[in-house]
N, C-alpha and C positions, 0 to 999 in steps of 0.2 A: 460865336460859336467857329472853331478853326477847322481845318480839314484834319488835323492830327490829334486834336485835343479839345477838352471842354472843361469848363470851371465849374467847380462845386466848392462852396464856403471858401473862397479865396485860394484853393489849391488847384493846380493844373492836372488833370489825369489824362494818361495817354491811352489811345485806343489799343486793345488787345488783340493781336492778330491770330486767327485761327487758319488752318489749312485743311482744305478739303480734296479728296481723291475721288474723282468721277470718271466711271466707265462709259465711255461713248460706243454706240452700236450704231452703224459699223465704224470701225476706226480707220477711216481712211486717210486724213491728212491734217497737218496742223493747221490749216486755214479754217477748218470746221471747229477745231478747238478754240481758236481765235474768235471766231464769229459766236460761239457759244459764250465765252467770257463777256463780250460786248453785249450781247443780248441780256444776260444775266446783270449786268451792271445797270442797264437802261431799266430792268423791271424793279431791281431793289434799291436803285438810286445811285450809290456809289461805293467805293471801297472793296470792288472785286478786281483781281488781277490774275491772269494766267501766268503761272511760274514755270511750269514744265509740262510737256506732252511727250509720252512714249508711244510711238505709233504701232509698235509690235504688239504690245497688250492692249492699247486703246484707253489707256489710263492719262487722264489730265489733273494736274495738282492746281488747284486755285487757292489764293490768299484772299482772305476777306476781313474785316474788322468784327469784333465780338457784337456790335449793335445791329449788323446785318445778318447774322448766322441764323436765327430762327426763321427768317424770311427766306433765305436760300434753302434751309431744310425742307420748308414746305412746299418747294418747287418739285421736289424729286419724289417719284421717277418723272422725267421729263420726256414728253413725247415728241415726236418727229413733227417739225413745223411743216406748214404747207409747201409745196413744189420741193420738198426733200432739201431745203436750204440747210438744216441743222439735223444732227443725228439724235437718236433718242439717248438718254444719259440717265445713268443711275449712281446714286451716292454709295460709295464704297467705305469711306471712313473719313473721320474728322480728328485732328490732333492741335494741340496747342504750339507745337513746334514741327517744322518741316522733317527735321531728323527723326522724330518719333513716327511721324506718318510714314516715311519711307520705310522705317524698320517694321511697323506693322504690316505694309505691303508686301515685304520681303517674306515674313513669316506666313502671311496668308497664300503667297504663292508656292512656299515650300510645303504647305499644308498642315503646318504645325498649329496654327492658332486661327480662328474665325474673326476678321476685323469687325471691331464694334463701331457703330455708327455714333454712339454717345460720346 
């Protein structure tokens, strides 16, 4: 079993990426977003990567593979860890492409549409 694919009946299938938008409260620094991604990776195993973090809105975009998506979804809302080392986090949206996720976030910020978590 490789890190980017697995075999089924002689064929190799690739992992499908999913992109998650997470609202960090408080939104203080990129270091907190990095620490959150590292902590999530240690909880679910592998396949979690911080793609982008907007400090003004407090939204972090994470990439994961489709196999760990359900485990990640169960973790939210995420409570603050002891000693305030990580912020609370709420799942804002999920998409199969980063472009579509950013479009959902822009529409939600404009008040046109409520982002769905599905």
